[in-house]
Structures are given as structure tokens and as C-alpha cells.
N, C-alpha and C positions, 0 to 999 in steps of 0.2 A: 836688411836680413845681414847677418853676419854668417860667416863659413862655420859648418859643422863638421863636415867630414871631406877629406882630401885622400884622394889614391894617386899615388906617382909611380908609374911603371909597375903597378901591383900583379904580381904572378902567383899564382898556387899550382904545385904539381902534387898530386896524390902518391905516396909511396907506394911503389910497386903495381901501379896501375896505367893502362892506357900506354904502356911503353914509354913512359916518361914525358908524355906529351901534357903541357899545361892545361888543367880546368879553366882557368884563368890566365889570361897572358897579357900584360903590358898594358893594362888598363889605367887611363889617365881622367880622373875627373872630380869636380868640386860640386857638392851638395850643401846648400845653405840651411840655416836653421828656419823652420817654419814650411819648408817646402813639402808638396804631394808629389812623389814620384813614383811612377809605375815603371817594373822592370820586365821586358819581354824577351822571349827567346822560345826556340823549340827545346825538346828534351836533350840534355847534354850540352847546351848551349854554354854552361857556366853560370846561369843567373843565380841559381840557389847556391851555389859556391862562393858566389861574389857576395850574397847576403850572409853567408856564415863569416865571413872575412871582416863584414862591418862589425858583426858582432862578437868577433875574435873568438866564435867557436873553433875557427881555424886560425892559424897564424901564417902570415906570407912567407912562401920560400923564395920570393924576389921583390925588389921595389919596397914600397912603404905604403903604411896607411896612417893617417891622423884622424882621430875621433875627438873632437871638441878640445882640441889642444894636445891630446896625448898622442904620441907617435910611437910606430912600431916598424922595425925595418925586418930584414930577413932573419928567419928564426934560426938562430944559432947559441942561444942561450935559455932556452925553453925552462930550465930548472931554476934559474936565477929569481931569488925572492923579490926583487924589485919587479920584474917584469910579472910575476903572479899578481903583484899588487895593482900593476897598471892594467892588467887584464880584468880584474874585479870592478877596477873604477869604470873602465869602460862597458861592462856587463850592467851595472847600475844605471848608466846613462842611456843604454840601447837594448830595449827589450824585444822580445821576437815571439811572434805567434805563429804557429806551424800548421799543417795542412789538417790534422785529425784530432778534432777537439776531446775525443775520448782519451788520446794519449798524453795530455796536458792536465789532466784533472786528477788531483792526488788525495782528496778528502772526499767524505761521505755527505758532507753538508756544503752548500755553496758558500757561504760566508767564512767557512773555516779554510776553505780552499783558497779564496781570494786572501786571507790572512795568512797563507805560508810564507810569501814572499818577504813581507815586511818582518814577520817573526825571524826570518832568517837573518835579516838586517840588524837584529838585536834591539829593536825598537820598543819602548815602553807600551803598555797595554792601551793606554788612552790614546797614543798616537795610532796603534793598530787599529783600534775601533773606529777612529776618525776616517783613517786612510781606507778601509773596509766600506764604510758608509758611502764615502766619497767617491770611490772606483764603482762601486753598484750602482749609485745613482748615475755616473757618467754613462754607462751602458744601459741604463733603464731596467736594471734587474734587482732593485733593491726589495720590491716586492717577493722575491724568490729566495730570499737569504737564507732561510731555514729549511729550504728544500733540499732533495738529494739530488746532485747533479744529474744523476742517471735517468730521473724522471722527466728531463727538460727534452725540447726539440734540439735538433743538430744546431740550428741557429743560436738559440738561446745557451747551449753549451758554449759555443764560441764565444757568445759574448761574456761568458764568466771567465773563459781563457784570457780575455782581453782584459776584463777587471783585475783579474790575478798579477798581469803585467802592469797595469796601469798603477795599481797600488804601491808598486815598487818607486813611483814617480820619476819614469824615464823620460828624456827629452826628447827620444826617436823611439818609434815602434816600427819594427819590421813585420810584415804580414806575408810569409811564406805559402803563397798558395792556399791562404787560409778561407777561401769561399769554394774550393775545389770539390768538397766532398758535401755540400750542403744544397737543399733544393732552393727553388727561384726566391721564396720567400726568407729562408735563412739568409741567403746572399745579400738581399735587399737590405735586411736588418744589420748584417756586419758592415756593409758598405756605407751606411747610415752613420754607424758608430765611427769609422774611420774619418768621413768627411767632418763630422762633428768635433772630433779630437783635433783634427788640423786645423779648424777654425779656432782652437783655444790655443794655438802655438805649437803643437807636438808636431816634429817631423815624421811624415810618414811614409814609409817605403813598401811598396806593393808589387810582390811577384804573382803574376797571374797568365792565364792561358786565355782569359775572357778579353776580348778586344773591347767590347762595350765599357768593361770595368777600367780599362787603361785609359779610355777616352776621358773618364772622369778626373784625371789627374791633371796637375799643371804642367808636367813634364814626364817624358816617355823616354828611356834608355832602352835599345835594342841590341841584344847580346846575340853573336853568332860564333860557333867555334872558340868560346873563350874569350873572344875579343868584343870591344864595344863598336857597334856599327854604326848605328845612329843615335843621336840624343837631340830633343828638341820637344817644343810644345806638340801636342796630339794633331794639331790641323796640319802642322807641317811633317810631321813623322808619317800620317796615315795619306798624305798626298803621294808617298813615294809608293804606290801600291804594288807596281812590278817589282821592286827591289824587295819588298816585304814578302811576297809571292815566292820568289826566287828562293827564298831561305825557309820556306815551308810554313809561313805565318800568313794567316787571313788579316781582314780588316773588317770594322764594323758594318753592320750590314747597310746602313744608311751611305755609308763611303763605297761600298761595292756597288750599289745601285746606280749612284751618280757617276761613277767609274765608267759602268757598262754603256749607260747613256752617252757619255761624253765620247766613248769608243765608236759608237753608232753615229757620231757627228753632230750631237747638240752640244751647245756651247754652255757647260755646267762646270762649276769649280770642283777642284781636287781637294781632298783633305776635309770634307764635311761630314762630322760624327753624330751630330743632333738629327734622331728621325724628323723631329718638328721643323727644324730650319731644311732638311731634305726635302721634306713634302712641300712647304712653301716656294722652293725654288722649283720643284717639278710642276707645280699649280702655276706659278708665274709662266712658266716654258709654254705649258699648255694653252695658257689665254693667249701668249704670243703667236703662236702657231695657228689657234684658231682665228685668230684677229687677221692674220695673212690671208 
């Protein structure tokens, strides 16, 4: 894999808010093309601000960020035409899906909604048709092309929103708590789409409050008070149960169960996130205790 995104001492301060305390402070990280990264943190930890910096909805007030070779420094020439062109180039590479699907739908017909982005790119009609069909196929919504979005379930609406982003052919998609307003079925639908897109090579950044969702990623970044606190594979991150709880975060249920059993004196590993693996470990422990 090659580098897609790099943050170097990345900092952002909202004007006239929070007494000048940075929402993101001195973040250093690199994300490779094709990674599947979950970003965790309590409310106000800076995770959504960080995502908006990745997409250049916000521009750095300190440090720099490089997206697919395009570098941005501290915002001091925001009206510069060259800067605007760079921002446009990055937003074509990095798409974003937000929390409320209803706020992302702009047309009265599903296929027209998905076509909105490619139309704004000035693509010819045949290319738009190909992209719309391809994007709807990718999220398994081709059969709903002529439906009104408002007749769909929450999960289906979010899949249409994803198709609209996907039709722009981004290299990376940021999901900013995109499952938060969905029921369990809708969440499963959207998570399945995320994983499918990632298998096809799209870089996925998933901001979530759900620990079981984060455990599906290949890498987890934990934010706290605007800073990057932990960065590593899910098993390593969730092994640090005490640290996570200190900043107000929970862990997956399987991890919590083994953590409590370990605290009670049983020799069980930390960081297990898969319920099936946890069940096997507990069954093996039970057999061992009964045998003794």
C-alpha cells in the first residue's frame, strides 16, 4: 500500500469558540491507500473535526495535511485561486457520508439523487448513466432507481447517500457516524457496504460510537481532547480497557466479559472482540476447570 493521507502537527481552532482551545491539536498520523480505519472518541474529542480536515471542509489553522500528494499548510491564503483548486481536487478524492440520511438527499428520485454529483462534475450524459448504475449496483439499490428516496427505510436511504458519493469515484470515503440514526438492520446494511467498498480498494474512515463497529476495522484511532491518544489494531486498542474507560469509552461486549473474568483471576487474553472467539475461550476454560 502507498500513502494516501498524512497529518503533521495538524491543528484546528474554531474562531471565537472554546476560548481558543484547539478542537484538534498537534495530530501526527499517516493513512495508507486501502486502509479501513475507525476513529473513536467521546463527544468533543475532535474526531468529527479531524474528519472535516481530511475532507477540507475545514482548513488547518496549524501544521499541515497532505491528501493524495496535495499538501495544505496553515490557512493564511484562503481566497487564493490555487488553494480553491486544490480544495476542489481533494474533495473529488475524499467523499463524506454524514449521520442523517435525509439531510443528504437532494432529488425526488433515487437515480437523480445519485446523478447529482457526476452532473456537477460536468460529465457527459452517457458517463453519468454508467456511474449511476455502477454506484447503485455497488450498494445493492439498482432495483430502487425509480423510487422516491423518502419511501425507503433509513438504511436504504443511507445506501443511496453512499451511492451518491460513490458516483463521484472517490479514492476515500469518510463515514461520519453514518450508522448512528439507523436501526440494527440498517446498520448492518451500511456496514456491509463499507466492507465491500474497502475490499475493492477504497480507503474507508469510519467515525463511530459503536465499539462493535470499530472492531470490524483494520485499525483504530482514539481521540481525546483534540489529541490522538491511541493508534493500533483493534485487538491491541481494546486490550487497553482501563485507559479507554478513563476517557469515557466502552469496549465491545466480548472484550468486557473477558476483562471481568480476567479481573476475577481467570487466565484469559485481553483485547478479544469477536463473540465467537470469546465463547470458545470461555468454553475451554470451563472444560479445564471441570477437569481439575
